[in-house]
C-alpha positions in Angstrom: -35.3 -104.2 -7.9 -33.1 -105.4 -5.2 -30.4 -104.8 -7.7 -31.2 -101.3 -8.1 -31.1 -100.4 -4.7 -27.7 -101.9 -4.2 -26.4 -99.9 -7.1 -27.9 -96.8 -5.5 -26.4 -97.6 -1.9 -22.6 -98.1 -3.3 -22.8 -95.3 -5.3 -24.0 -93.2 -2.5 -21.1 -94.4 -0.2 -18.4 -93.8 -2.8 -20.0 -90.7 -3.4 -20.6 -89.5 0.1 -17.1 -90.7 1.6 -15.1 -87.7 3.0 -12.1 -87.0 5.1 -13.1 -85.8 8.4 -10.2 -85.1 10.5 -9.7 -85.1 14.5 -10.5 -81.8 15.5 -14.2 -82.3 13.5 -14.6 -85.6 15.8 -16.9 -85.6 18.5 -16.4 -87.0 21.8 -18.4 -90.1 21.4 -16.6 -93.6 21.1 -16.9 -96.0 18.1 -18.4 -99.2 19.2 -15.9 -102.6 18.8 -18.5 -103.8 16.8 -17.9 -101.5 14.2 -14.0 -101.3 14.3 -14.6 -104.9 14.1 -16.7 -104.9 10.5 -14.4 -102.0 9.4 -11.0 -104.2 9.6 -13.1 -107.3 8.2 -14.2 -105.5 5.1 -10.4 -103.9 4.7 -9.4 -107.6 4.7 -11.2 -108.9 1.8 -9.0 -105.9 -0.9 -8.2 -107.4 -3.9 -3.9 -108.3 -3.8 -2.0 -110.1 -6.0 -0.9 -113.7 -5.1 -3.0 -113.7 -2.5 -0.3 -112.0 0.0 -2.7 -110.1 1.9 0.1 -107.5 2.9 -1.9 -105.7 5.2 -1.3 -105.0 8.8 -3.2 -103.3 11.5 -2.1 -102.1 14.5 -5.4 -100.4 16.5 -5.2 -98.2 18.9 -7.8 -97.0 21.6 -8.5 -96.0 25.4 -5.1 -95.9 26.7 -3.4 -97.3 23.8 -4.2 -93.3 22.3 -1.7 -91.7 24.8 0.5 -94.6 24.3 0.6 -93.7 20.4 1.1 -90.5 21.2 4.1 -90.9 24.0 6.0 -93.5 21.6 5.5 -91.4 17.8 6.7 -88.0 19.9 9.7 -90.1 21.5 10.7 -91.4 18.0 10.5 -88.0 16.2 12.5 -86.5 19.4 15.2 -89.3 19.2 15.5 -89.0 15.2 15.4 -85.0 14.8 18.7 -82.8 15.4 18.4 -79.9 18.2 18.3 -77.2 14.9 15.4 -79.2 13.1 13.4 -79.7 16.3 10.0 -78.0 16.4 7.9 -77.9 19.8 4.7 -77.6 17.7 5.6 -80.8 16.0 5.9 -82.7 18.9 3.2 -81.5 21.0 1.0 -82.8 17.8 2.6 -86.1 17.7 2.4 -86.1 21.6 -1.5 -85.3 22.0 -2.9 -86.0 18.6 -4.2 -89.4 18.8 -6.2 -88.9 22.0 -8.8 -86.3 19.6 -9.4 -89.8 18.3 -12.0 -92.7 19.4 -9.5 -95.0 17.3 -6.4 -95.0 15.2 -5.3 -97.3 13.3 -1.3 -97.5 12.1 -1.4 -99.2 8.5 1.6 -101.3 7.4 3.0 -103.2 4.8 4.2 -106.4 5.8 6.1 -107.4 2.6 5.3 -111.1 1.0 8.0 -113.7 0.3 7.2 -114.1 -3.5 10.2 -112.0 -5.2 7.6 -112.1 -8.7 5.3 -109.5 -7.2 6.7 -106.2 -7.1 6.8 -104.1 -3.6 4.5 -101.6 -5.4 1.6 -104.0 -5.8 2.1 -104.7 -2.1 1.6 -101.1 -1.6 -1.4 -100.9 -3.7 -2.9 -103.9 -1.9 -2.8 -101.6 1.1 -4.1 -98.4 -0.2 -7.1 -100.6 -1.6 -7.5 -102.2 2.1 -7.3 -98.5 3.1 -10.6 -97.7 0.8 -12.7 -100.1 2.2 -11.7 -98.7 5.8 -13.0 -95.5 4.0 -16.3 -96.9 2.6 -17.2 -98.7 5.6 -16.4 -96.0 8.2 -18.8 -94.2 5.7 -21.5 -96.6 5.5 -21.6 -96.4 9.5 -21.6 -92.7 10.0 -18.1 -92.8 11.2 -15.2 -90.0 10.2 -12.1 -90.6 9.6 -8.8 -89.7 7.3 -5.2 -91.3 6.3 -2.9 -89.3 7.3 0.8 -89.9 6.8 3.0 -87.5 8.3 4.6 -87.7 11.4 6.9 -90.6 11.8 4.8 -92.9 8.9 8.2 -93.1 7.0 11.0 -92.6 9.6 12.9 -96.0 9.5 12.7 -95.6 13.3 8.8 -96.1 13.0 9.1 -100.1 12.0 10.4 -100.9 15.5 7.4 -99.8 17.1 5.1 -102.3 15.2 7.4 -104.9 14.7 8.0 -104.8 11.3 10.6 -106.0 9.0 13.3 -104.2 6.6 11.4 -105.1 3.5 8.1 -103.8 5.5 6.7 -100.1 5.4 4.8 -97.8 7.3 2.1 -96.8 5.3 0.2 -94.4 7.7 -2.3 -93.7 10.2 -6.2 -93.9 10.0 -7.7 -91.7 12.6 -11.4 -92.6 13.2 -14.2 -91.2 15.3 -17.9 -89.8 14.7 -18.4 -86.5 13.2 -19.8 -83.7 15.2 -23.0 -82.8 15.5 -24.0 -81.0 11.9 -21.0 -81.0 10.6 -21.0 -80.3 6.9 -18.2 -81.2 4.8 -18.7 -80.7 1.0 -16.9 -83.1 -1.7 -15.7 -82.0 -5.5 -14.3 -83.4 -8.3 -13.5 -82.5 -11.9 -15.7 -84.3 -14.6 -14.4 -88.0 -15.3 -14.4 -86.9 -18.6 -11.4 -84.8 -18.3 -9.5 -87.9 -17.1 -10.7 -90.9 -19.3 -9.6 -91.7 -22.8 -11.8 -94.2 -24.8 -10.0 -96.3 -27.4 -12.7 -98.4 -29.3 
């Protein structure tokens, strides 16, 4: 009986996970205990060679303003005058303030050359899925964005990352606005699976 309940819980959490964007967040702040649990569960992701390559930088309160200022400054510094987009600059400056918390996601490259870089990135992605699922279980909305300064080399310095490390995006977290309905859809799994028996 307990196992059947556990199966139902995990199935429901996985199938009800949705990306919830900052414009869909309420003003309610997420309790620190919930953020701590989200990060703890992220830490239990599978990873080859026990390298645990995920690194998280959590911004809240005044830290959100600092993130906005830092990323808009980087964007301005690395963008030519003709390519500079004032709207993008403003979005980078103000978007973090729409969230309760923003987690910058990075991959810290291990020193075992036998483990390919892609496997370190995949391990971080598994940790991010744990963030998604834990947030869903706690009624928290969020999404993993990889725009803005994510793939700019200059962003590494902001997080004290080395040459072989990578910034992999920003996870925005907040409680969804009251009454927000989010519909999910997937094509049938049968279209994506081949059985070899």
